[in-house]
N, C-alpha and C positions, 0 to 999 in steps of 0.2 A: 209064435214061441209062446209056448204054454209058460213058461219060468216068470216071464216077465209076468202075465195075469197072475200066476200064483203066487209070487212076490209080491204084486201089488194088493193082494186080497190080503195077505198077513200083515203088512207093516204099512201104515196109513202115511206115512212119511216119506215112501218112495213114489217117486215121479218118473215121468218117462217123455224125451223129447224126439222126434221125429219127423222126418220129412213124408208127406203123403200117408200120412197115421189113420186119416179118414180112410184111405184107398186099403188098407192092410199094410201100409209101410213096405219097404223094400225088400225084408224080411221076414215076412209074414207074422207081425204082429197082429193080436186079432183085431179084426175092423172095429167091433164094436167098444174099442178098449175108452175112444174118447167120451162116446156116449155113457158107458159106465161108469167113468172115474172123474168125468168132470174135466173143462179144459184149463184147469189149472194145472190139475195132477197128468194128464197125458197132453201135452202140447205139440199141435200140428204145425212144424215149423217151416218158414221160407227156407230156401236155398241160402243158407248163409251161416256156416259153421261155425265161423266165431261168436257169431253171434247167439247161437243157441248154446254152445259149450262156455262161454259167460254167463248165460240164465244159469247154470247147471251148475257153476261153480260159484253163483251166487246163495244158490238153494242149499250145497252142501256147506257154506260157511253158516248156514240159520238152523243145520241139525236135520237137512231134507236127504234123501239118499236119491240122487239122481239117477237115471240112466240114458246116454246119449245114443242114440244108433245113427251112426254116419252111413248115407247110402254109399258112398265109394270111400274106404279109408285113406286113398290118396289126398280127397279133399279136408282131410284133417290138417293138413298143413295150415289150411287159413284158420283153425283155430289153435294154433302152437301157442301164441302168447300166454292165451286162457289157460290151457294145459301148464305150460310153464308154470305158471302162478299158481296152479292150485298143486305143483308138489311143492312150491317152495313156501307157501303161507304154512304148511305143517313145521315145515323146519324153521323158517323167521321168527315163529311166534313161540317157538319153546314148546310146540305140541298144543297148544291153547286152542287149534282149532283141527277137528277131524276132517277129512276130505273123503267121504265116503261116494266119490264118484264113479260108476262103472262108464266105459265108452266101449261101445261093439260097434262091427262093420266087416264087410268082407273085402278083399283084395286081390290083384292079382286076375287069374283066370279060374275063378270059381265055376264050377259044373253050370252049364245053363245059363250064364250070366257073363254080360259083355261087360266084365271089369278088366279090360287091358290097361296096357299105359294111356291109352289116349280116351277112356272112361266107355265108349261105346261103340 
């Protein structure tokens, strides 16, 4: 996914959080992303969506522009409290904090991927 690479080149505050990032992630983020940008900007995450969505939320609160890649959108439910907090923070602070966070992932039955209701 070259759009992420281009954005990370353009904006040094852009970060990426993805599972299996070293292997090219689930949706073909370039394999050398972590080597190119370092482990802080390109985090190869453990399988814990709440954890890395929470990390992205903290980054967004501090002026970064995190991108979160979910291996399977269905697992986003495990980060729902963090997602809700991201939306609420802007409103409850009277707009003092922007929350420029992007979350991407596939769900359902994408071509050539086993992303049905039971994951695989």
